[in-house]
C-alpha positions as CSV (number, residue, x, y, z in Angstrom):
1,M,27.9,-14.4,-3.0
2,I,24.3,-13.4,-2.5
3,G,22.5,-11.6,-5.3
4,H,21.2,-8.1,-4.5
5,N,20.0,-6.8,-7.9
6,V,16.2,-6.9,-7.4
7,T,15.2,-3.6,-9.0
8,D,16.9,-1.0,-11.1
9,V,17.6,1.2,-8.0
10,G,21.0,-0.1,-7.1
11,V,21.6,1.7,-3.9
12,L,18.2,0.5,-2.5
13,D,18.9,-3.1,-3.5
14,K,22.3,-3.0,-1.9
15,S,20.9,-1.4,1.3
16,M,18.2,-4.0,1.5
17,A,20.7,-6.8,1.0
18,I,22.8,-5.4,3.8
19,I,19.8,-5.4,6.1
20,S,18.9,-9.0,5.2
21,A,22.5,-10.0,5.9
22,C,22.2,-8.6,9.4
23,E,18.8,-10.2,10.2
24,A,20.0,-13.6,11.6
25,S,22.8,-12.2,13.7
26,P,25.1,-9.1,14.0
27,R,27.7,-9.0,11.1
28,M,30.9,-7.1,10.6
29,A,31.2,-4.9,7.5
30,A,33.9,-7.2,6.1
31,D,31.7,-10.2,6.5
32,I,28.7,-8.5,4.8
33,A,30.9,-7.3,2.0
34,E,32.2,-10.8,1.3
35,A,28.7,-12.3,1.4
36,L,27.3,-9.8,-0.9
37,G,30.2,-9.2,-3.2
38,L,30.4,-5.6,-2.3
39,S,33.5,-3.5,-1.3
40,V,34.0,-2.9,2.4
41,P,33.9,1.0,1.9
42,T,30.5,0.6,0.1
43,V,29.1,-1.5,3.0
44,H,30.4,1.0,5.6
45,R,28.9,3.9,3.7
46,L,25.4,2.4,3.3
47,A,25.4,0.8,6.7
48,R,26.2,4.1,8.4
49,A,23.3,5.7,6.6
50,L,21.0,2.8,7.6
51,V,22.1,3.3,11.2
52,A,21.2,7.0,11.0
53,H,17.7,6.0,9.9
54,G,17.3,3.4,12.6
55,L,17.2,0.5,10.3
56,L,20.5,-0.8,11.6
57,A,22.3,-0.4,14.8
58,R,26.0,-0.7,15.6
59,E,27.3,-2.7,18.5
60,S,30.4,-1.8,20.5
61,S,32.3,-4.5,18.6
62,G,31.6,-2.7,15.4
63,A,29.1,-5.3,14.1
64,F,25.9,-4.2,12.6
65,R,22.5,-5.5,13.6
66,L,18.8,-4.7,13.0
67,G,17.8,-1.3,14.3
68,A,15.0,0.0,16.4
69,R,12.7,0.4,13.4
70,F,12.4,-3.3,13.1
71,I,11.5,-3.8,16.8
72,S,9.0,-1.0,17.2
73,F,6.1,-2.2,15.1
74,G,4.2,-5.3,14.1
75,L,4.6,-8.0,16.7
76,G,6.4,-5.7,19.1
77,Q,3.4,-3.3,19.1
78,I,1.0,-6.1,19.7
79,A,2.9,-7.7,22.5
80,R,4.0,-4.6,24.4
81,G,0.6,-3.9,26.2
82,P,0.2,-7.5,27.5
83,L,3.8,-7.7,28.5
84,R,3.6,-4.4,30.4
85,T,0.5,-5.6,32.2
86,L,2.3,-8.9,33.1
87,A,5.3,-6.9,34.4
88,E,3.0,-4.8,36.6
89,L,1.1,-7.8,37.9
90,T,4.3,-9.8,38.8
91,G,6.7,-7.0,39.6
92,E,9.4,-8.8,37.5
93,A,11.1,-8.3,34.1
94,C,9.0,-9.7,31.2
95,Q,10.2,-10.1,27.7
96,L,9.2,-11.4,24.3
97,W,11.9,-13.3,22.5
98,V,11.8,-14.3,18.8
99,P,14.0,-16.7,16.8
100,R,16.7,-15.2,14.6
101,G,18.7,-18.0,13.0
102,P,20.9,-19.6,15.7
103,N,20.0,-16.8,18.1
104,R,17.1,-15.4,19.9
105,L,16.2,-11.7,19.7
106,C,14.6,-9.7,22.6
107,L,11.8,-7.9,20.7
108,V,10.0,-6.4,23.7
109,S,11.3,-5.9,27.3
110,E,9.3,-4.5,30.2
111,A,11.0,-4.2,33.6
112,M,9.8,-2.9,36.9
113,P,11.9,-0.4,38.8
114,N,12.8,-2.7,41.7
115,E,16.0,-2.2,43.6
116,L,17.1,-5.7,42.4
117,H,15.9,-6.3,38.9
118,V,16.8,-7.9,35.6
119,E,17.1,-5.7,32.5
120,L,17.8,-6.8,29.0
121,H,17.6,-4.2,26.3
122,E,15.3,-4.6,23.3
123,G,17.4,-5.8,20.3
124,T,19.7,-8.0,22.4
125,Q,20.6,-11.2,20.7
126,L,21.7,-14.3,22.5
127,P,22.8,-17.7,21.1
128,L,20.1,-20.4,21.5
129,E,22.8,-22.8,22.6
130,D,23.5,-20.7,25.7
131,G,20.2,-22.0,27.2
132,G,17.5,-20.3,29.2
133,T,13.8,-20.9,29.1
134,A,13.1,-18.7,26.1
135,A,15.8,-20.6,24.2
136,R,14.3,-23.9,25.2
137,V,10.8,-22.9,24.1
138,I,12.1,-21.5,20.8
139,G,14.0,-24.8,20.4
140,G,10.8,-26.8,20.7
141,E,10.7,-27.8,24.4
142,R,7.2,-28.1,25.9
143,S,5.7,-29.3,29.2
144,E,2.4,-30.4,30.5
145,Q,2.0,-27.2,32.4
146,G,2.4,-25.1,29.2
147,W,5.5,-23.3,30.5
148,V,9.2,-24.2,30.9
149,L,11.2,-23.3,34.0
150,T,15.0,-23.0,34.7
151,V,17.0,-21.9,37.7
152,S,20.5,-20.5,37.4
153,E,20.9,-22.1,33.9
154,R,22.2,-19.3,31.8
155,T,22.9,-16.9,34.6
156,V,23.7,-17.9,38.1
157,G,21.2,-16.3,40.6
158,L,18.4,-15.9,38.0
159,T,15.3,-18.0,37.4
160,S,13.0,-17.7,34.5
161,V,9.8,-19.2,33.1
162,S,8.7,-19.1,29.5
163,A,5.8,-20.1,27.3
164,P,5.4,-20.2,23.5
165,V,3.5,-17.7,21.4
166,E,2.1,-19.6,18.4
167,T,-0.1,-19.1,15.4
168,K,-1.5,-21.5,12.9
169,D,1.8,-21.2,11.0
170,G,3.8,-22.3,14.0
171,L,6.0,-20.7,16.7
172,V,6.3,-16.9,16.7
173,G,8.3,-16.5,19.9
174,A,8.4,-17.0,23.6
175,V,7.1,-14.8,26.5
176,C,9.4,-14.9,29.5
177,I,9.4,-13.8,33.1
178,V,12.9,-13.4,34.7
179,A,13.6,-12.8,38.4
180,P,16.4,-13.1,40.9
181,V,16.3,-16.4,42.7
182,A,16.5,-14.6,46.0
183,R,13.1,-12.9,45.3
184,A,11.3,-16.0,43.9
185,S,10.0,-17.4,47.2
186,S,9.0,-20.6,45.4
187,N,8.9,-22.1,41.9
188,L,8.5,-19.2,39.5
189,G,6.2,-21.2,37.3
190,E,3.9,-22.0,40.2
191,L,3.9,-18.3,41.1
192,Y,3.2,-16.8,37.7
193,G,2.7,-19.6,35.2
194,T,-1.0,-19.0,34.8
195,R,-0.5,-15.3,34.2
196,L,2.2,-16.1,31.7
197,L,-0.1,-18.4,29.7
198,V,-2.8,-15.7,29.8
199,T,-0.3,-13.2,28.3
200,A,0.8,-15.6,25.6
201,S,-2.8,-16.3,24.7
202,A,-3.6,-12.6,24.6
203,I,-0.8,-12.0,22.1
204,E,-1.9,-15.0,20.0
205,R,-5.5,-13.7,19.8
206,A,-4.3,-10.2,18.8
207,L,-2.0,-11.7,16.1
208,A,-5.0,-13.7,14.8
209,A,-7.1,-10.6,14.6
210,A,-4.5,-8.4,13.0
C-alpha cells in the first residue's frame, strides 16, 4: 500500500495519490484502490472528478490515465513549435515521445493533412517492448548518424526515424518522424535525419533556457 497522507487535506492527498498511480501507465480503479489502500467507490468518485478537470482521462477499457492538463504545458509547450515546423517541412507526422515507466507517452503530435498519413493522439501510451524508433531511443539505442531508423518494425507499412532529446540530466524523450513506406522514396533518415536533429537541438536549447 502506498502512503497518501501528505497534508491535512485528505481529499487532495488522495487525489494526488491517484494521479501518481496513473503516471506510469493507465490503471483500473480496482488496481488503484488496492495500491493505495482506498475503497473502489472512493477511487471512482475522485477519479471522475479529476477527469472532469482534465487531470485524468478515461480510456475505452475503463482505465484511467493522465489527462490533457499534463500534456499541454512545460515540455509540450516548448516542443510544439519546433515539431510543427518539422511536420510542415517534411509533410509527415512528427511526435515527441517521453518515457513513462515501461511505456512511452506521446506528449506532442503534429500531423499534416495528407490523404495517406499517420496519426497518433497525444496521450497515447505504447509499451517500450513493442519496438519502434522512439522506443529504441528511449531505451538507450544510439547511432553514429545521431538518429535511429526502422522499417515495418512495430507496424507493417510504416517507417520511422527518431533522435534523442537530452539535457544535462539525461534523456528527456525522443523526437520522431513517421511515414508510410510507400511515400518514403528512400531511407527516411537520409531524407530527414538532418532536419530531425535540428529539431531535437532546438528543443534542447529551449529547455536549457527555460
